[in-house]
C-alpha positions in Angstrom: -106.2 14.3 -71.6 -103.7 16.2 -69.5 -104.0 13.7 -66.6 -103.3 10.8 -68.9 -100.3 12.6 -70.4 -99.0 13.6 -66.9 -99.4 10.0 -65.7 -97.5 8.6 -68.7 -94.8 11.2 -68.2 -94.4 10.2 -64.5 -94.2 6.5 -65.4 -91.6 7.2 -68.0 -89.5 9.2 -65.6 -89.8 6.5 -62.9 -88.6 3.9 -65.5 -85.6 6.1 -66.4 -84.6 6.6 -62.8 -84.9 2.8 -62.1 -82.7 2.1 -65.2 -80.1 4.6 -64.0 -79.9 3.0 -60.6 -79.3 -0.4 -62.2 -76.5 1.1 -64.3 -74.9 2.6 -61.1 -75.0 -0.8 -59.4 -73.3 -2.5 -62.4 -70.6 0.2 -62.5 -69.5 -0.8 -59.0 -68.4 -4.2 -60.4 -65.5 -2.4 -62.0 -64.0 -2.1 -58.6 -63.4 -5.9 -58.8 -60.0 -7.1 -60.1 -58.4 -10.4 -60.5 -56.0 -12.0 -58.0 -53.8 -14.7 -59.4 -52.3 -17.8 -57.8 -50.9 -21.3 -58.6 -53.0 -24.4 -58.3 -52.3 -28.1 -58.9 -53.8 -31.5 -58.4 -51.5 -34.2 -57.1 -52.1 -37.9 -56.9 -51.4 -39.1 -53.3 -52.1 -42.2 -51.2 -54.8 -42.0 -48.5 -53.3 -44.4 -46.0 -56.5 -44.7 -43.8 -58.5 -45.9 -46.8 -55.6 -47.6 -48.6 -56.4 -46.0 -51.9 -55.0 -43.4 -54.3 -56.7 -39.9 -54.2 -56.3 -36.6 -55.9 -55.4 -33.7 -53.6 -55.7 -30.0 -54.7 -53.1 -27.6 -53.5 -52.7 -23.8 -53.9 -49.7 -21.6 -53.7 -49.3 -19.2 -50.7 -47.8 -16.6 -53.1 -45.1 -15.7 -50.7 -42.7 -18.6 -51.1 -44.6 -20.3 -54.0 -44.8 -23.4 -51.8 -47.8 -25.4 -52.6 -50.1 -26.0 -49.6 -52.6 -28.8 -49.5 -56.2 -27.5 -49.5 -58.1 -28.2 -46.2 -61.7 -27.9 -45.2 -63.1 -25.9 -42.3 -62.1 -28.6 -39.9 -58.5 -28.7 -41.0 -58.8 -32.0 -42.9 -57.0 -32.4 -46.2 -59.5 -32.2 -49.1 -59.2 -35.2 -51.5 -61.1 -36.7 -54.4 -61.3 -40.0 -56.3 -61.1 -38.1 -59.6 -58.8 -35.2 -60.6 -61.8 -33.4 -62.3 -63.6 -33.3 -59.0 -60.7 -31.4 -57.5 -60.9 -28.9 -60.3 -64.7 -28.6 -59.8 -64.0 -28.0 -56.1 -61.6 -25.1 -56.6 -64.0 -23.4 -59.1 -66.7 -23.8 -56.4 -64.4 -21.9 -54.0 -64.7 -18.9 -56.4 -61.5 -19.4 -58.4 -61.4 -19.6 -62.2 -59.1 -21.9 -64.1 -57.2 -19.4 -66.1 -54.1 -20.9 -67.8 -52.2 -24.2 -67.4 -48.5 -24.6 -67.4 -47.4 -26.5 -70.4 -44.4 -27.9 -68.7 -46.6 -30.1 -66.5 -49.5 -32.5 -67.1 -52.5 -30.4 -68.0 -54.5 -31.3 -64.9 -51.6 -30.8 -62.5 -50.4 -27.2 -62.7 -52.8 -24.2 -63.3 -52.7 -20.5 -62.8 -56.0 -19.6 -61.2 -57.7 -16.3 -60.6 -60.4 -14.9 -58.4 -62.2 -11.6 -58.4 -61.5 -9.5 -55.3 -62.0 -5.8 -54.5 -59.2 -3.4 -55.3 -58.7 -2.9 -51.5 -58.3 -6.6 -51.0 -55.8 -6.9 -53.9 -53.8 -4.0 -52.5 -53.7 -5.8 -49.1 -52.6 -9.1 -50.7 -49.9 -7.4 -52.7 -48.6 -5.5 -49.7 -48.3 -8.8 -47.8 -46.1 -10.3 -50.7 -44.2 -7.2 -51.7 -40.5 -7.0 -51.1 -37.9 -4.4 -52.2 -34.2 -4.6 -52.8 -31.4 -2.4 -54.0 -29.2 -5.3 -55.2 -30.6 -7.7 -57.8 -28.7 -9.2 -60.6 -29.8 -10.8 -63.9 -30.0 -14.6 -64.1 -29.3 -15.8 -67.6 -32.0 -17.9 -69.2 -31.3 -21.2 -71.0 -31.6 -19.3 -74.3 -29.0 -16.8 -73.2 -26.6 -19.6 -72.2 -27.1 -21.4 -75.5 -26.4 -18.2 -77.4 -23.2 -17.7 -75.4 -22.1 -21.3 -76.2 -22.8 -20.7 -79.9 -20.4 -17.8 -80.1 
């Protein structure tokens, strides 16, 4: 009877230890954070095939200039359908997060991708600038309020 009890106790302890190891592995995912960027899909002309295509582009986050997406050979990525361009960017690890209402829904998106905290710190450091002289730029609402007075 003692041998059976001891065997069951050892099995229970092993199960608990295995469960704790899984929880530890899952906790490491909290080190992952989101990195955000701009994404859009633009209709362009493929002159070699003489047809219209949809080309995805992503912001470089330094100048906010949209750069056409390229494959590993340096060729511009293009699709016959805009939805395929969206499928392609999600396959690259990005999530469609929010679209800009001022544009067509498929054209301008904010996208995000999970990266490690260290990677995010590196990306922020590349884009970070400081200044001791910035001034407020009035919004359109501020200008309308000033005109109403």
